[in-house]
C-alpha positions in Angstrom: -6.8 -32.0 -35.8 -3.7 -30.8 -34.2 -1.2 -29.1 -35.6 2.0 -30.6 -36.8 5.3 -29.6 -35.0 6.7 -28.0 -38.2 3.8 -25.8 -38.7 3.7 -25.0 -34.6 7.5 -24.2 -35.0 6.9 -22.0 -37.7 4.3 -20.1 -36.3 6.4 -19.7 -33.2 9.1 -18.6 -35.2 7.2 -16.2 -37.4 6.1 -14.7 -34.1 9.4 -14.0 -33.2 10.2 -12.1 -36.1 7.1 -9.8 -36.4 7.8 -8.9 -32.5 11.4 -8.2 -33.3 10.5 -6.1 -36.0 8.1 -4.0 -34.1 10.6 -2.5 -32.0 9.3 0.8 -31.1 11.8 4.1 -31.8 11.6 5.2 -27.7 13.5 2.0 -26.6 16.3 2.5 -24.7 19.5 1.9 -26.6 21.7 1.4 -23.3 19.4 -1.1 -22.5 21.1 -5.0 -22.5 17.5 -6.3 -24.0 16.9 -3.4 -26.0 13.3 -2.9 -24.3 12.2 0.0 -22.1 13.2 3.2 -21.2 15.2 5.3 -19.0 13.1 6.8 -15.9 12.4 10.9 -16.3 12.8 13.0 -13.1 8.8 13.1 -13.3 9.0 9.5 -13.3 11.1 9.1 -9.9 9.5 11.8 -8.4 6.0 10.3 -8.7 7.5 7.3 -7.1 9.5 8.8 -4.6 6.5 8.1 -1.5 8.6 7.3 1.3 7.1 8.6 4.6 9.3 8.3 7.6 7.9 7.7 11.4 8.5 11.2 12.4 6.3 12.3 9.3 9.1 13.3 6.9 7.8 12.7 3.7 3.8 13.2 4.0 2.1 15.3 1.4 -0.5 17.8 1.8 -3.5 16.6 2.5 -6.5 16.0 5.0 -9.0 13.4 5.8 -11.4 12.4 8.3 -13.0 9.3 9.7 -16.4 10.3 7.9 -14.7 10.4 4.6 -12.9 7.3 5.2 -15.8 5.2 6.1 -17.0 5.8 2.7 -14.1 5.3 0.8 -13.4 2.3 3.1 -16.9 0.7 2.1 -16.2 1.0 -1.6 -12.4 0.1 -1.8 -11.3 -2.0 1.0 -14.4 -3.9 2.7 -14.2 -6.3 -0.1 -11.1 -8.0 0.9 -10.9 -6.7 4.9 -14.4 -7.3 6.2 -16.9 -4.5 6.6 -15.3 -3.3 9.7 -11.7 -4.2 9.3 -12.1 -7.8 10.8 -10.1 -9.2 7.7 -11.5 -12.3 5.5 -10.1 -15.2 3.8 -6.6 -14.7 2.5 -7.0 -10.6 3.4 -5.6 -9.7 7.1 -7.7 -8.0 9.9 -7.0 -4.4 10.5 -8.9 -3.4 13.4 -8.9 -5.5 16.7 -6.2 -7.8 18.5 -5.3 -5.1 21.1 -4.0 -6.8 24.1 -3.1 -10.2 22.1 0.6 -9.9 21.7 1.4 -11.5 24.8 -0.8 -14.3 24.5 -0.5 -17.7 22.8 -2.0 -16.6 19.8 -1.4 -12.6 19.1 -3.7 -10.9 16.2 -1.5 -8.7 14.3 -3.5 -5.7 13.4 -2.9 -1.7 13.1 -4.3 -1.5 16.5 -2.2 -4.1 18.3 1.2 -4.6 16.5 2.2 -1.4 14.4 4.4 0.9 16.2 3.9 4.3 13.9 0.8 5.5 12.3 2.9 7.4 9.4 3.8 3.8 8.4 -0.4 2.9 7.7 -0.5 5.9 5.7 3.0 4.9 3.8 1.6 1.3 3.0 -1.9 2.2 2.0 -0.5 5.0 -0.5 2.1 2.2 -1.8 -0.1 -0.6 -2.1 -3.8 -0.4 -1.9 -6.0 -1.0 -3.0 -5.3 -4.4 -3.8 -6.1 -4.0 -7.9 -5.0 -0.2 -7.9 -2.0 0.5 -6.0 -1.1 3.6 -5.7 -4.2 5.3 -7.4 -5.7 7.0 -4.0 -5.1 10.7 -3.7 -3.3 12.0 -0.5 -6.8 13.0 0.8 -8.0 9.5 0.5 -5.3 8.0 2.1 -5.5 10.6 5.0 -9.4 9.9 5.2 -8.4 6.1 5.3 -6.1 6.2 7.6 -8.1 8.1 10.0 -10.7 5.4 9.6 -8.6 2.9 10.7 -7.4 4.3 13.6 -10.5 5.5 14.9 -11.7 2.1 14.3 -8.9 0.6 16.5 -9.6 3.5 19.0 -6.7 5.1 18.5 -8.1 8.3 17.3 -11.4 10.0 17.7 -14.0 9.2 15.3 -14.6 13.1 14.6 -10.5 13.3 13.7 -9.2 15.1 10.7 -5.7 13.8 10.0 -3.0 15.8 8.2 0.4 15.8 7.5 1.0 18.0 11.0 -1.5 15.9 13.0 -1.0 12.7 11.9 2.8 11.8 13.0 1.5 13.1 16.6 -0.8 9.9 16.8 0.5 7.8 19.4 0.5 3.9 18.4 -0.7 1.4 21.2 2.5 -0.6 20.9 5.1 2.1 19.8 6.7 0.9 23.2 6.9 -2.7 22.2 9.1 -1.3 19.6 11.1 1.3 21.4 12.0 -1.3 24.2 13.6 -4.0 22.0 15.6 -1.2 19.7 16.6 0.3 23.5 17.9 -3.4 24.8 20.1 -3.9 21.7 
């Protein structure tokens, strides 16, 4: 038997009363909705992850393509394919070099991205899909190294660090530099 409108309305009203009475003590008093809390210096520092093209903001750490291959298999291959070729709704990370001038450009890390530090920054902020921001700096360096090695941008035995990553020259760097210079 379906509940009546009256009993549904009473249940909803009771739920609202209980939820508003269960207000935690640490709620921000200044919040217009009475929820949340002010961000601490620690909270802000933990999320202050900006990495610039010149490498400013890169954390200490290191990672090799060999280490990255193991991490990629465990953390990334289910979405991006076993060799970075992409699958379903997830983009390819590898390949596409030389395709930008054609009718069907393939936008990958190896064909399109202008800065290697952007790859590090993106992985660090947004990957893996179900656990964004959970990777250590060493893991992110290793994954970055593997993706760049698969695109033949760095040697397969390369080890990337905060000093070496900004020196990586991406194949399409000039595509962005020339566009900016003509404006």
